[in-house]
Every structure is written in C-alpha cells, then in structure tokens.
PAVOTI-651349 format. One line per 4 residues: for each residue x, y, z of N, C-alpha, C. Coordinates in nm, 2 decimals, always signed. Last residue first. Layout:
% PAVOTI-651349
X,Y,Z,X,Y,Z,X,Y,Z ~ ...
END
This chain:
% PAVOTI-651349
+5.86,+8.45,+9.00,+5.94,+8.42,+9.11,+6.05,+8.52,+9.14 ~ +5.62,+8.71,+8.88,+5.69,+8.58,+8.88,+5.78,+8.56,+9.00 ~ +5.52,+8.96,+8.92,+5.43,+8.85,+8.87,+5.49,+8.71,+8.88 ~ +5.58,+9.16,+9.20,+5.64,+9.08,+9.09,+5.54,+8.97,+9.05
+5.49,+9.47,+9.30,+5.45,+9.33,+9.30,+5.51,+9.27,+9.18 ~ +5.61,+9.72,+9.28,+5.56,+9.68,+9.41,+5.53,+9.53,+9.42 ~ +5.66,+9.81,+9.03,+5.77,+9.75,+9.10,+5.73,+9.70,+9.24 ~ +5.50,+9.82,+8.73,+5.47,+9.81,+8.88,+5.58,+9.74,+8.95
+5.54,+10.05,+8.47,+5.58,+9.93,+8.53,+5.55,+9.93,+8.68 ~ +5.40,+10.20,+8.18,+5.42,+10.20,+8.32,+5.46,+10.06,+8.37 ~ +5.42,+10.40,+7.89,+5.44,+10.26,+7.95,+5.47,+10.28,+8.10 ~ +5.18,+10.58,+7.70,+5.30,+10.58,+7.79,+5.30,+10.44,+7.86
+4.94,+10.61,+7.56,+5.07,+10.59,+7.49,+5.20,+10.60,+7.57 ~ +4.75,+10.61,+7.77,+4.78,+10.73,+7.69,+4.92,+10.73,+7.62 ~ +4.91,+10.34,+7.91,+4.80,+10.43,+7.93,+4.84,+10.56,+7.85 ~ +5.00,+10.01,+7.95,+5.01,+10.13,+7.86,+4.89,+10.21,+7.88
+5.17,+9.82,+8.20,+5.05,+9.87,+8.14,+5.08,+9.99,+8.05 ~ +5.31,+9.53,+8.37,+5.32,+9.66,+8.29,+5.19,+9.70,+8.24 ~ +5.46,+9.34,+8.63,+5.33,+9.39,+8.56,+5.36,+9.52,+8.49 ~ +5.74,+9.13,+8.56,+5.68,+9.25,+8.63,+5.56,+9.30,+8.55
+5.91,+8.82,+8.61,+5.83,+8.91,+8.53,+5.77,+9.02,+8.62 ~ +6.22,+8.65,+8.61,+6.12,+8.72,+8.69,+6.04,+8.82,+8.60 ~ +6.24,+8.36,+8.41,+6.28,+8.49,+8.43,+6.18,+8.57,+8.51 ~ +6.28,+8.02,+8.48,+6.18,+8.13,+8.47,+6.26,+8.26,+8.50
+6.31,+7.68,+8.37,+6.36,+7.80,+8.44,+6.26,+7.91,+8.41 ~ +6.39,+7.43,+8.14,+6.32,+7.46,+8.26,+6.39,+7.58,+8.33 ~ +6.33,+7.30,+7.81,+6.41,+7.38,+7.90,+6.33,+7.42,+8.02 ~ +6.17,+7.18,+7.62,+6.24,+7.09,+7.72,+6.31,+7.17,+7.83
+5.95,+7.46,+7.58,+6.01,+7.33,+7.53,+6.06,+7.24,+7.65 ~ +6.05,+7.77,+7.75,+5.96,+7.68,+7.67,+6.03,+7.55,+7.63 ~ +6.06,+7.94,+8.06,+6.13,+7.88,+7.94,+6.04,+7.78,+7.88 ~ +5.85,+8.20,+8.17,+5.88,+8.06,+8.17,+5.96,+8.02,+8.04
+5.75,+8.46,+8.17,+5.89,+8.44,+8.20,+5.94,+8.30,+8.19 ~ +5.48,+8.51,+8.10,+5.51,+8.44,+8.23,+5.66,+8.44,+8.27 ~ +5.50,+8.67,+7.87,+5.40,+8.70,+7.97,+5.44,+8.64,+8.10 ~ +5.71,+8.58,+7.71,+5.72,+8.72,+7.76,+5.62,+8.74,+7.87
+5.88,+8.28,+7.74,+5.75,+8.34,+7.72,+5.75,+8.48,+7.79 ~ +6.19,+8.21,+7.58,+6.12,+8.26,+7.70,+5.99,+8.32,+7.67 ~ +6.40,+7.97,+7.46,+6.28,+8.05,+7.42,+6.20,+8.08,+7.55 ~ +6.75,+7.98,+7.42,+6.64,+7.94,+7.50,+6.52,+8.03,+7.47
+6.98,+8.04,+7.27,+6.85,+8.02,+7.20,+6.74,+7.96,+7.29 ~ +7.21,+8.11,+7.40,+7.19,+7.96,+7.37,+7.05,+7.93,+7.31 ~ +7.22,+8.40,+7.37,+7.34,+8.31,+7.40,+7.32,+8.17,+7.36 ~ +6.99,+8.54,+7.32,+7.09,+8.55,+7.22,+7.21,+8.45,+7.25
+6.67,+8.38,+7.37,+6.80,+8.43,+7.43,+6.91,+8.43,+7.33 ~ +6.39,+8.48,+7.21,+6.49,+8.38,+7.21,+6.62,+8.44,+7.27 ~ +6.06,+8.55,+7.34,+6.20,+8.60,+7.30,+6.30,+8.49,+7.31 ~ +5.71,+8.57,+7.25,+5.83,+8.50,+7.31,+5.96,+8.57,+7.26
+5.48,+8.62,+7.11,+5.49,+8.67,+7.26,+5.60,+8.59,+7.33 ~ +5.63,+8.67,+6.81,+5.51,+8.65,+6.87,+5.52,+8.71,+7.02 ~ +5.96,+8.69,+6.88,+5.87,+8.63,+6.78,+5.74,+8.60,+6.85 ~ +6.26,+8.87,+6.92,+6.12,+8.85,+6.96,+6.04,+8.79,+6.84
+6.58,+8.78,+6.99,+6.49,+8.80,+6.89,+6.35,+8.77,+6.94 ~ +6.77,+8.96,+7.25,+6.72,+8.84,+7.18,+6.62,+8.88,+7.07 ~ +6.85,+9.15,+7.42,+6.92,+9.14,+7.29,+6.87,+9.03,+7.20 ~ +6.71,+9.12,+7.65,+6.68,+9.24,+7.57,+6.74,+9.23,+7.43
+6.83,+8.90,+7.78,+6.71,+8.88,+7.70,+6.67,+8.99,+7.61 ~ +7.15,+8.83,+7.81,+7.07,+8.95,+7.81,+6.95,+8.93,+7.72 ~ +7.20,+8.52,+8.01,+7.21,+8.60,+7.89,+7.12,+8.72,+7.89 ~ +7.21,+8.34,+8.22,+7.21,+8.49,+8.25,+7.23,+8.57,+8.13
+7.18,+8.08,+8.15,+7.32,+8.13,+8.18,+7.33,+8.28,+8.20 ~ +6.89,+8.04,+8.21,+6.98,+7.94,+8.18,+7.12,+7.98,+8.22 ~ +6.72,+8.26,+8.25,+6.73,+8.17,+8.36,+6.84,+8.06,+8.33 ~ +6.85,+8.57,+8.13,+6.80,+8.44,+8.10,+6.82,+8.34,+8.21
+6.77,+8.88,+8.22,+6.86,+8.77,+8.26,+6.79,+8.64,+8.23 ~ +6.62,+9.12,+8.29,+6.70,+9.11,+8.17,+6.81,+9.00,+8.19 ~ +6.30,+9.04,+8.40,+6.44,+9.07,+8.44,+6.52,+9.04,+8.32 ~ +6.05,+9.18,+8.18,+6.12,+9.06,+8.24,+6.25,+9.11,+8.29
+5.75,+9.30,+8.07,+5.87,+9.33,+8.14,+5.92,+9.21,+8.21 ~ +5.57,+9.39,+7.76,+5.60,+9.30,+7.87,+5.73,+9.34,+7.94 ~ +5.31,+9.50,+7.55,+5.43,+9.53,+7.63,+5.44,+9.44,+7.74 ~ +5.19,+9.48,+7.22,+5.18,+9.44,+7.36,+5.31,+9.46,+7.42
+5.20,+9.56,+6.95,+5.21,+9.66,+7.05,+5.18,+9.61,+7.19 ~ +5.24,+9.35,+6.78,+5.10,+9.39,+6.80,+5.09,+9.49,+6.91 ~ +5.51,+9.29,+6.79,+5.46,+9.35,+6.67,+5.32,+9.40,+6.68 ~ +5.59,+9.39,+7.14,+5.56,+9.29,+7.03,+5.52,+9.37,+6.90
+5.84,+9.50,+7.34,+5.72,+9.54,+7.26,+5.70,+9.45,+7.15 ~ +5.98,+9.48,+7.67,+5.96,+9.43,+7.53,+5.83,+9.48,+7.47 ~ +6.22,+9.58,+7.89,+6.08,+9.61,+7.85,+6.07,+9.57,+7.70 ~ +6.42,+9.43,+8.13,+6.40,+9.45,+7.98,+6.25,+9.47,+7.96
+6.59,+9.55,+8.41,+6.47,+9.50,+8.35,+6.46,+9.53,+8.20 ~ +6.84,+9.46,+8.63,+6.81,+9.54,+8.51,+6.69,+9.47,+8.45 ~ +6.90,+9.50,+8.99,+6.86,+9.43,+8.86,+6.85,+9.52,+8.75 ~ +6.96,+9.66,+9.21,+6.99,+9.51,+9.22,+6.95,+9.44,+9.09
+6.76,+9.93,+9.13,+6.85,+9.87,+9.23,+6.85,+9.71,+9.22 ~ +6.73,+9.93,+8.77,+6.67,+9.95,+8.90,+6.77,+9.89,+9.01 ~ +6.75,+10.02,+8.44,+6.82,+9.97,+8.56,+6.75,+10.02,+8.68 ~ +6.59,+9.90,+8.16,+6.58,+10.00,+8.27,+6.65,+9.94,+8.38
+6.61,+9.86,+7.80,+6.63,+9.82,+7.94,+6.62,+9.94,+8.03 ~ +6.40,+9.76,+7.53,+6.49,+9.86,+7.59,+6.50,+9.82,+7.74 ~ +6.33,+9.58,+7.23,+6.33,+9.60,+7.37,+6.42,+9.72,+7.41 ~ +6.11,+9.47,+6.96,+6.23,+9.51,+7.02,+6.22,+9.53,+7.17
+5.88,+9.48,+6.80,+5.96,+9.36,+6.80,+6.10,+9.39,+6.86 ~ +5.91,+9.83,+6.78,+5.82,+9.71,+6.76,+5.92,+9.59,+6.74 ~ +6.11,+10.00,+7.03,+6.08,+9.96,+6.89,+5.99,+9.84,+6.88 ~ +6.01,+10.23,+7.25,+6.05,+10.09,+7.24,+6.01,+10.05,+7.10
+5.91,+10.49,+7.23,+6.05,+10.47,+7.27,+6.10,+10.33,+7.27 ~ +5.64,+10.47,+7.20,+5.72,+10.49,+7.08,+5.87,+10.48,+7.11 ~ +5.55,+10.48,+7.46,+5.55,+10.35,+7.39,+5.64,+10.36,+7.27 ~ +5.74,+10.70,+7.67,+5.64,+10.68,+7.56,+5.66,+10.54,+7.50
+5.81,+10.61,+8.01,+5.82,+10.69,+7.89,+5.72,+10.65,+7.79 ~ +5.77,+10.48,+8.25,+5.90,+10.45,+8.18,+5.91,+10.53,+8.05 ~ +5.64,+10.56,+8.55,+5.63,+10.59,+8.41,+5.77,+10.57,+8.35 ~ +5.54,+10.31,+8.79,+5.64,+10.41,+8.75,+5.63,+10.43,+8.60
+5.34,+10.22,+9.05,+5.35,+10.23,+8.91,+5.44,+10.34,+8.87 ~ +5.31,+10.22,+9.33,+5.42,+10.15,+9.27,+5.43,+10.16,+9.12 ~ +5.07,+10.35,+9.40,+5.20,+10.42,+9.43,+5.32,+10.35,+9.37 ~ +4.86,+10.17,+9.35,+4.89,+10.27,+9.25,+5.03,+10.34,+9.27
+4.89,+9.83,+9.42,+4.89,+9.97,+9.48,+4.94,+10.07,+9.37 ~ +4.69,+9.58,+9.30,+4.81,+9.65,+9.29,+4.79,+9.79,+9.34 ~ +4.54,+9.28,+9.43,+4.53,+9.42,+9.39,+4.66,+9.49,+9.39 ~ +4.48,+8.97,+9.31,+4.57,+9.05,+9.38,+4.56,+9.19,+9.33
END
C-alpha cells in the first residue's frame, strides 16, 4: 500500500517524547498517543484502550508494548492488538522519524 506524501504531518522533535513514554495529539474526533520505546522506536495508537477506553498514553511501556493504566491490558504498539487472552484492537497510525523529527500519516490507518 503506497502512502501519499500529502498526509504526513510533522509532530515535532523526537526529543519531545520521553524514552519509554508518550505524548498525545488531538485531531478531529480522536486523540492519538505517540509512543517512544527505550530503543527510540516510535508508534502511534488511538489513545483509547479497546477494553474500557483507558488512556493508553498513561500506561507503562515495556519493550514494544504498553499496559493500559485502568485494567492492565497489554497492547502491542506496532499492531494495536491486545495480547494474551484479551481481545480487541486500538487503531494504529503509520509514523516515521526523519532528521530527528516525528511524522504521522493521517491518510491511511494501519489498523481497524
């Protein structure tokens, strides 16, 4: 699937997102959490756990997963899928880092 360049939006410097942390971006109809792992990988998910809507941006990041702060559901940062016996998916968005700046593609959602 080819992504159109016109949909990539600059979210600011990578340094604006703490390692093993997140920040949020409000867009029409949703809030998106931008996560940064200890290895400087960056992921974007709708800031809403598929279980009870908990704020994923406030969860604990371990590896490439985040634990929801409400009921400890573990969500894969790459796919948005809940792990273990839990079922559900947070919508994910394509992100990239270029020249130490973070970009998100709002034209194509990677998940449901």
